[in-house]
N, C-alpha and C positions, 0 to 999 in steps of 0.2 A: 666785443663791440662789432656790429655788422658794418662792413664797408662795401658800398655798392661798386661793382666793377663797371667801369666805363669802357664801352667797346672802342677798339682802335678806330681812328678815322679811315674812311674808305673813299676812293675816288668814284664810287658807284652809288646811285640812288636805288634802293631796293623796293620793288613793287610786288605785292601779292597779286594773285590772279584777278581778284575782283577790282582792285584799285587800278591795275593796268587796263582792264577791259573798259573802265569808265573813261579812259583817255581816247577812246574811239571818237567821242564827240558825235558829229553827224556824218562821219565817213560812210558813204554808201557801200552796200554789199553788191559787187558786180558778178559774183559767182553763184551758181546754183548747186544743189546737192550733187547732181550728176557731174558737174565740173570738178567738185572736190574729190569725188570718188576716182576720177581719172588721174588726179594728181597724187594719189596715195602711193606709198612704196609697196614693196613686195609683201611685207609682214605688218606694217603699221596701218591702222585705220584712223583717219583724220575726220573728225566730225565737222559739220558746218558751224557748230558752236565754238570749236577750237579756232577756226578761221575768224569768226566774229570777235571773240574775246582777245585773241593774241595777235593775229596777223593784220586785222584792220587798224588797230592803234599803231602798229609798226608801220603800216603803209602810210598812215597820216603823218607820222614822224618823218619818214623818209621823204615825203612830199615837201615838207618844210625845209629839210636839208637840201634837197635838189633845187627848190626855188631859190634858196639863198645862194647856192653854187652858181645857178644860171645868172643871177644878178651880178655876181662877182665876175663871171666870164664876159657879160655884156660890158661891164666897166673896163675890163682889160682890152676887149676888142675896140672900144671907143678910144682908149688911150693910144693903142697901136695904129688906129685908123684903118682897120681891116675887118672884114666880116666873113672871111672864108674859113676860119678855123673853128671846128666843132669838136669839143672834147667831151667824151662820154663820162658820166658819173659811174664810178666803179664801186660795187658792193661786194665785199668778200664774206664768204660763209665757211667757217671752219668747224672742226669737231672730229670725233672719233669715227671709225668704221662702225656702222649700225646705229649711229646716233640719230639719223634722220636728216642729215644735211641736204641730201638731194631733194627730199620732199619739201623742206623749207624753201629751197631755191626755186622749185617749180611753183609753189604757192605764191611766193613773192613776184615771180615773173608774171604770173597770171593777173595778180592784183595791180601791179605797177603798169602793165600794158593796157589796162582798162580804166584808167582814170577818166571820169566822164567829161571834164572840162577840156582836156587836151590829151589825145592818145599819145602814148610813148612807144617808141621802138625799143624793146627790151630783149637782149640776147643773153643766153646762158652758156658759159664755158666751164668745163671741169678741168682741173689740173691733171686728171688721169691722162689726158692727151699729151702731156709733157713728160710722162714716164719714158724711159728708154725702151725701145723694142726688146722683146724677149731675147732675141739673138745677141744683142749687146749686153743685156743683163747676165746672160749665161757666160759670155766672155769674161765679164768682171766678177763672176761668182756671186751675183746679187739676186738670183731668182727667189731666194727665201727672205729677201730684204725689200721686196716690192712694197712701195708706200713709205719707206724710210727716206730720209733726205737724200742719201747718195744714189737713189734709184731714179731721180728726176734729172732731166736735162734743164737745169736751172737757168743756164744762159739763154736757152731758147725761150723759156717762160718770161724772163726779165726783158728780153729783146721785144717780145710780143707786147708786153705791157707798156714799155717805153714808146713803141711805135703807136700804140693805141692812144696814149696820153699826149702824143705829139700831134694828134689829129690826122693820122694817116687814114685815108678814106677806104682803102681796100686791103684787108688783112685776111689771113687764114690760119687755122690751127689744126694740128693732127687730131684724128678721131680714134678713141680707144673703145674696144669692144669687150664687154664683160663676158660675153659668150665665148669668144676666142681667147680672152685673157691676154690681149696683146693690142698693140697699135695696128690699125688697119692700113696696109700699104697703099699708097697712092690715093688715099681718101682724105679730104680736108673739109673743115667747117668754115664757111665764108663768114667773115665779120665785116659788115658794111656800115661802119660809123653809126652804131646805135646811140640812142639817147642815154640808155642805161645798160651797163654790162654787169652781170652777176657772175662772179668767179667763185666756184665752189670746190673745196678740196681739203685734204688733210693738212696741207702745208701753207695755206695762204697767210697765216700769221707768224710763220717761222722767220727767223732773222739770219743774218750772215754768219752768226755763230754756228748755226746748223749746217752751213755750207762753207766750210773753211777753204775749199778750193776755188770759191768764187772770187775772182780778182777785183771786181768792181765794188764789192762790199755793199751792194744795194740790197734792200729787203723787198720781197713781194709786197709786203704791207705798205711800203712807201708809195705805192700807186693806188691804195685804197682811199676812197672818200668816206666810206662807212664800213665797219666790219662787225660781223655777228659770230658768236661762238655758241654752238648747240651743245649744252652741257648735260651729261647723264652720268650717274654713278657707275663705277666699273662693274659691279655684280649685275646690274640691270643691263648694261651693254652686252655682257657675255650671254645673258639669258636671251636677249633679242637676237644676237648673232646666231645662236644655236637654233632658235625658232626659224630664222630666215634660211639657215642651212637646210633645214627639213623641207621648207617650202620649195627651195631650189632643187632639192633632190627629187621632188615630185614633178618638177616642171623643166626648167632650163637644163639641168644636168642630164636629162634624158635625150636632149638634142644630140644627134650623131656628131655634130660639129663642136660640141662643147668641150672645152679644155678639161673640164671636171667630169667627163662622162663616166669615169670609173666609180665615182662617188654615188651614182644613181643606184648601184646594186648593193650598197651597204645595208646591213640590218639596222634596226633602230639603235641597238646598243653600240654597234660599230660607228654609226653616224654621230651619236652623242660623243663618243670617245674621240673621233676624228675632229669634229668641230671644236671641242674643248682644247685639243692639242694645238690646233691652228690658232685659236684665240690666245692661248697662253704664250706660245712661242713667237708669234708675230704681232698680232693686233694689240694685245695688252702691253707687250713690251714697247711697241711704237707709241702707244697712248701715253705711257708713263714717262718715256724718255724724250719724246719729241712733240707731242700734240698738247697734252694737258698743260705743260709749262707756258704755252702761248695764250692760254685762256684770258689772262688779265690784260692782254694787249687789245682785246676787243672793245669796240664802242658799246656793244650790247651783248648780254649773255642771257640766253634762254635756257632755263633749268627745267628739265623734264622729269616727271615721275612715272608711275605706272600708266599703262595704256597709251604711252607716247604723248600724254597731255603735259603742257607747260604748267608748272606749279608757281613759279615766280620769275620775274624779269629783273635784271640789273642793267641800268643805263648809266654810262659814264657821264659824270657831271660836266 
């Protein structure tokens, strides 16, 4: 006798690409093809159709969330009898190395800052700026653990987010250089009370379990109003990582100031072997141990397939 298997209940609603695209409704497209090209990553090519089908419905959803949040803030200000506190709406974007988090963040920043009815000040911060400087990582024996939880100054990151959510008008964060592979000394990114702040990084959905030395037991995600996880299968991530390694070998690695200058002279076989070794020993390990377990904490999961295109979307109920 055949018994139909009933799928387990899920906190997410699953949308295929076509169904999700239909939720755009009448959300206007403020970007041109030239704009989209400028927002692409080193290796990934994002089409105008991808922005239309995936990111415009997401922009519309975020607009509804932000409008609701603003209504709640106005009610709180009315209750307190004060109008001087402005609290940014914080969007967290997580996922693995080479998943395309940065491109997702840049596209959302461009869309959210160009809403036609009322322009928004949208700033983008990456958690790379909260990595310990290389000098400190070397002291702690963590240079090969960069991107793992213990390589971040989590107290500094949490203090920044706490100040941001307290309405502090003038803040600054450290700046990280992928060329130098280090924090840039004496350089800061100014955060001037934006309407929306996008926080992008490997660790934005990690919990205090990942940071056992953190005494206050807060999560970075405690400060998120909406969170997104960019989900890609591990074999595809490695393939994209190796392709990006080759692109960088032909470009940034050739810069005399590049931390990875020695990689520019590798043969194709040596480059594949080196990129694979880095992926397996560092990025894959970090993905499995620390990043992938945070996926189900996200409000929305974008699952990508080939060509960096989103195949389906999961939205938390």
